[in-house]
C-alpha positions in Angstrom: -69.2 27.8 32.1 -65.7 28.9 32.9 -65.8 26.7 36.0 -66.9 23.6 34.0 -64.0 23.7 31.5 -61.3 22.4 33.9 -63.6 19.5 34.9 -64.3 18.6 31.3 -60.5 18.5 30.5 -59.9 16.2 33.4 -62.6 13.8 32.3 -61.2 13.8 28.7 -57.7 13.0 29.9 -59.0 10.1 32.1 -60.9 8.7 29.1 -57.8 8.9 26.9 -55.7 7.0 29.4 -58.4 4.4 29.7 -58.5 3.9 26.0 -54.7 3.5 25.8 -54.8 0.9 28.6 -57.6 -1.0 26.8 -55.6 -1.0 23.5 -52.5 -2.3 25.2 -54.3 -5.1 26.9 -56.0 -6.1 23.6 -52.6 -6.2 21.8 -51.1 -8.4 24.5 -54.0 -10.7 24.3 -53.8 -11.0 20.5 -50.0 -11.7 20.8 -50.6 -14.5 23.3 -53.3 -16.1 21.1 -50.9 -16.0 18.1 -48.1 -17.6 20.1 -50.4 -20.4 21.3 -51.6 -21.0 17.7 -48.0 -21.4 16.5 -46.9 -23.7 19.3 -49.9 -26.0 18.9 -49.8 -26.4 15.1 -50.2 -29.9 13.8 -47.0 -31.8 12.6 -48.6 -31.9 9.1 -48.6 -28.1 9.0 -45.0 -27.9 10.1 -43.9 -30.5 7.5 -45.7 -28.7 4.8 -43.9 -25.4 5.5 -40.6 -27.1 5.7 -41.2 -28.8 2.4 -41.8 -25.4 0.8 -38.4 -24.2 2.2 -36.5 -27.2 0.9 -38.0 -26.9 -2.5 -37.1 -23.2 -2.6 -33.5 -24.0 -1.6 -33.1 -26.7 -4.2 -34.4 -24.4 -7.0 -32.4 -21.3 -6.1 -29.3 -22.7 -4.5 -27.7 -21.6 -1.3 -28.3 -18.0 -0.4 -24.8 -17.4 1.0 -21.9 -18.0 -1.3 -18.6 -17.6 0.6 -16.4 -18.0 -2.5 -16.6 -14.3 -3.1 -17.2 -11.1 -1.2 -19.4 -8.3 -2.5 -17.8 -4.9 -2.5 -19.9 -2.0 -3.9 -21.4 -3.1 -7.2 -18.7 -5.7 -8.1 -17.7 -8.9 -6.3 -14.2 -9.1 -5.0 -12.1 -12.1 -5.9 -11.1 -14.7 -3.3 -7.5 -14.4 -2.0 -5.0 -16.4 -3.9 -3.6 -19.3 -1.8 -1.4 -21.1 -4.3 2.1 -21.5 -2.9 1.0 -20.6 0.6 2.8 -22.8 3.2 0.6 -25.6 4.2 -1.8 -25.3 1.2 -2.2 -28.2 -1.1 -2.1 -26.8 -4.6 -3.6 -30.0 -6.1 -6.8 -29.8 -4.0 -7.4 -26.2 -2.7 -8.2 -24.7 -6.2 -10.5 -27.5 -7.2 -12.8 -27.6 -4.2 -15.0 -24.6 -5.0 -17.9 -23.5 -2.8 -19.4 -26.0 -0.4 -22.5 -27.8 -1.5 -25.7 -27.2 0.6 -26.3 -29.7 3.3 -28.6 -32.6 2.7 -32.2 -31.9 4.0 -34.4 -34.5 5.7 -38.2 -34.7 4.9 -40.8 -36.8 6.7 -40.8 -37.9 10.3 -40.5 -41.2 12.3 -40.1 -44.3 10.2 -41.0 -42.4 7.0 -37.9 -40.1 7.1 -35.8 -40.3 4.0 -32.6 -38.6 2.8 -33.1 -36.2 -0.1 -31.0 -36.6 -2.2 -29.1 -39.8 -1.4 -25.4 -39.1 -1.5 -22.8 -41.8 -1.7 -20.4 -41.6 1.2 -16.7 -41.1 0.4 -13.9 -41.9 2.8 -10.7 -40.0 2.6 -7.5 -41.9 2.2 -5.6 -42.0 5.6 -2.4 -39.9 5.7 0.6 -42.2 6.0 2.3 -42.1 9.3 5.9 -40.7 9.2 8.2 -42.8 11.3 10.9 -40.6 12.9 14.0 -42.1 14.3 14.8 -42.2 18.0 18.0 -40.7 19.4 19.5 -44.2 19.5 18.6 -44.9 15.9 20.2 -41.5 14.9 23.4 -42.3 16.7 23.5 -45.9 15.3 23.2 -44.6 11.8 25.9 -42.0 12.2 28.2 -44.5 13.8 28.0 -46.7 10.7 28.1 -43.7 8.3 30.6 -41.4 9.9 30.8 -38.5 7.4 29.0 -35.3 6.9 27.9 -36.5 3.5 25.4 -38.8 5.2 23.6 -36.1 7.1 21.3 -35.9 4.1 20.6 -39.7 4.4 19.9 -39.2 8.1 17.4 -36.5 7.1 15.8 -38.6 4.3 15.6 -42.0 6.1 15.2 -40.7 9.6 11.8 -39.1 8.9 13.2 -35.5 9.0 11.3 -33.0 6.8 12.3 -29.5 8.0 15.9 -28.5 7.8 18.2 -25.5 7.8 21.7 -24.7 6.5 23.3 -21.7 8.2 26.1 -20.4 6.1 25.9 -21.5 2.5 29.4 -20.8 1.3 29.5 -21.7 -2.4 26.2 -23.6 -2.2 27.6 -27.1 -2.7 26.3 -28.6 0.5 22.9 -27.0 0.1 22.8 -28.6 -3.4 23.8 -31.9 -2.0 20.8 -32.0 0.4 18.4 -31.2 -2.4 19.9 -33.7 -4.8 20.0 -36.5 -2.2 16.4 -35.8 -1.0 14.9 -35.6 -4.5 12.8 -38.7 -3.9 10.9 -37.3 -1.0 7.3 -36.2 -1.5 7.9 -32.8 0.0 10.1 -31.1 2.5 11.3 -27.7 3.6 14.9 -26.4 3.3 15.8 -23.0 5.0 19.0 -21.5 3.7 20.5 -18.6 5.7 23.3 -16.5 4.1 23.8 -12.7 4.6 26.7 -12.4 2.1 26.2 -14.6 -1.0 29.5 -15.6 -2.7 30.1 -15.4 -6.5 29.9 -19.2 -6.6 26.5 -19.3 -4.9 25.2 -16.6 -7.3 26.0 -19.0 -10.2 23.5 -21.5 -8.6 20.7 -19.1 -7.7 19.6 -15.5 -8.4 19.9 -13.5 -5.2 19.0 -9.9 -4.7 18.6 -7.6 -1.7 15.0 -8.8 -1.1 15.7 -12.5 -1.4 16.3 -15.3 -3.9 14.5 -16.2 -7.2 14.8 -20.0 -7.5 13.0 -20.0 -10.8 15.5 -17.9 -12.6 18.0 -19.6 -14.9 21.3 -17.8 -14.2 23.5 -20.2 -16.2 24.4 -23.8 -16.6 25.2 -24.2 -12.9 21.9 -22.8 -11.7 19.5 -25.0 -9.8 16.6 -23.9 -12.0 18.4 -24.9 -15.2 19.3 -28.3 -13.7 15.8 -28.7 -12.1 17.3 -29.2 -8.6 15.0 -28.9 -5.6 11.7 -29.2 -7.4 10.1 -31.2 -4.5 11.5 -28.8 -1.9 10.0 -25.7 -0.3 13.1 -23.6 -0.5 13.3 -20.6 1.8 16.3 -18.2 1.5 17.0 -15.8 4.3 19.5 -13.0 3.6 20.0 -11.9 7.1 22.8 -12.2 9.7 22.7 -15.5 11.6 21.6 -13.8 14.8 19.1 -11.4 13.3 16.3 -10.7 15.7 13.6 -11.1 13.1 15.0 -14.4 11.8 15.2 -15.9 15.3 11.7 -14.6 16.0 10.0 -15.9 12.9 11.6 -19.4 13.1 9.7 -20.9 16.0 11.5 -22.8 18.7 11.2 -26.5 18.3 10.1 -26.3 14.7 13.2 -27.7 12.9 14.4 -31.4 12.6 17.9 -30.6 11.5 20.3 -27.6 11.4 23.8 -27.5 10.0 26.1 -24.6 11.0 29.0 -24.0 8.6 31.8 -23.5 11.1 33.9 -21.4 8.7 31.0 -18.9 8.2 29.8 -18.3 11.7 32.5 -16.2 13.2 33.2 -15.1 16.8 29.6 -15.3 17.9 29.7 -19.1 17.7 28.7 -19.9 21.3 25.7 -17.5 21.1 24.8 -18.9 17.6 24.9 -22.5 18.9 22.5 -21.6 21.8 20.1 -19.7 19.5 19.7 -22.6 17.0 19.7 -25.3 19.6 16.3 -23.8 20.7 15.0 -24.1 17.2 15.6 -27.8 17.1 12.8 -30.1 18.3 13.4 -32.8 20.8 15.1 -35.7 19.0 16.3 -33.3 16.3 19.9 -32.8 15.3 22.2 -29.7 15.5 25.4 -30.2 13.5 28.3 -28.2 12.1 31.7 -28.4 10.5 35.3 -27.7 11.5 35.7 -29.9 14.5 39.4 -29.8 15.1 41.8 -28.8 17.9 43.6 -25.5 17.7 45.6 -26.3 20.8 46.8 -29.4 22.7 45.0 -29.0 26.0 41.3 -28.2 26.3 41.0 -28.9 30.0 37.9 -30.8 30.8 36.7 -31.3 27.2 36.2 -35.0 27.0 35.9 -35.3 23.2 38.6 -32.8 22.3 41.6 -35.1 22.8 40.4 -37.4 20.0 39.7 -34.7 17.4 42.6 -34.0 15.0 44.8 -30.9 15.3 43.7 -28.2 12.9 47.2 -27.6 11.6 47.5 -31.2 10.6 44.6 -30.7 8.1 45.0 -29.4 4.5 43.3 -26.1 5.3 42.6 -24.8 8.8 39.2 -23.3 9.6 39.0 -19.5 9.5 40.4 -18.8 13.0 37.3 -19.8 14.9 38.1 -22.3 17.7 34.9 -24.4 17.3 35.8 -26.9 20.0 36.2 -24.0 22.5 32.9 -22.5 21.3 31.1 -25.8 21.8 32.4 -26.1 25.3 31.4 -22.6 26.2 27.9 -23.3 24.8 27.5 -26.5 26.8 28.7 -24.7 30.0 26.4 -21.6 29.7 23.2 -23.0 28.1 21.3 -24.9 30.7 19.0 -26.4 28.1 22.1 -28.2 26.7 23.4 -29.4 30.0 22.8 -33.1 29.3 23.9 -33.0 25.7 26.5 -35.2 24.3 28.5 -34.0 21.3 29.7 -36.5 18.7 31.8 -36.1 15.6 32.3 -37.8 12.2 35.5 -39.6 11.1 35.4 -38.4 7.5 37.3 -41.4 6.1 35.4 -41.6 2.8 36.9 -41.2 -0.6 35.6 -40.3 -4.0 35.1 -44.0 -4.9 33.3 -44.9 -1.6 30.9 -42.0 -1.9 30.3 -42.8 -5.6 29.3 -46.3 -4.5 26.6 -44.6 -2.3 25.5 -42.4 -5.2 26.8 -39.3 -3.5 28.8 -36.7 -5.3 32.2 -36.1 -3.6 32.6 -32.6 -5.0 29.3 -31.5 -3.3 30.2 -32.9 0.2 33.9 -32.6 0.9 35.1 -29.9 3.3 38.2 -28.1 2.1 39.9 -28.5 5.5 38.8 -32.2 5.7 38.0 -31.5 9.4 35.4 -33.7 11.0 31.8 -32.5 11.5 30.2 -32.5 14.9 26.6 -33.2 15.8 24.3 -33.4 18.9 20.9 -35.0 19.3 18.5 -32.9 21.4 17.5 -35.1 24.4 13.8 -36.0 24.7 12.2 -35.1 28.0 10.9 -38.1 29.9 7.1 -38.3 29.8 5.4 -37.9 33.2 
């Protein structure tokens, strides 16, 4: 009996393996049969099942609602987008969750749309015509004063501008007043040290500016100035690393540098903001006058007036020399031609153009300069 026990164990093990093999084979066969049955169902059976799915979706609504996110037992609110750059406040809040897609029932010539939805076509976005370099130069030749940079911006299709150095805020205000008829535009204002006169126009703190605050009868908020404008105040030095990083190269149509505010880093400042201008855009500034008789190879310098012949000389910065150093050291400006304004306008002539003289005059009465960034030839 003891000799038979091992043999009996071996037979039982073999029988167990055989049973497992049979069960596996049977399972595979059943799976194949089921697959064949699914693949070879009739079209009527498929349509019946799909009709059941469509009916369920219509009754219960879409299963996934992306207008909110569940967190624990309560739904989290969607992030607020009002006021975010690029968002349309008139449409983004009213859209709501997307409707479920339209389902099709039937097949072949019997297919019908359920439900039938009237097709709507969005209104085309009007094309914004932007002036060419020749058109910019032609306009400034016929309107040779810094007061008309705002008209160049408005009529030339420019929509993103920057003023570097606000002073008392008069010129920044002039741009907002003169462009009040535009649908929308963006106005960057960079000033590290706000003057008392500027603080009468806008509330400025360490963290930035509050354009909604009414700080007195001269404030932009009280006079409703710049309501159509996306105003961005930057209280940083003109060559601040973060400022130059966050404002993308080629993103601006127009930049005006207040010559009396820039300081000794003028050549470096010119180069930095030149790169922020798009091709065909305009870089401009004030205080274009000679502090000495001879500027060597400077072709435009001889025609500019002497600074000491003007009512108030600019604050010690030789802007003509800074421009020449910029053109010599910045290879991206190698083919750039600098032009300047004649500033021959009076209070009466500006009033005829509906431009306020007290917002646009420069105390020194020095010409402004400007340069159009050349457009690269298309290959």
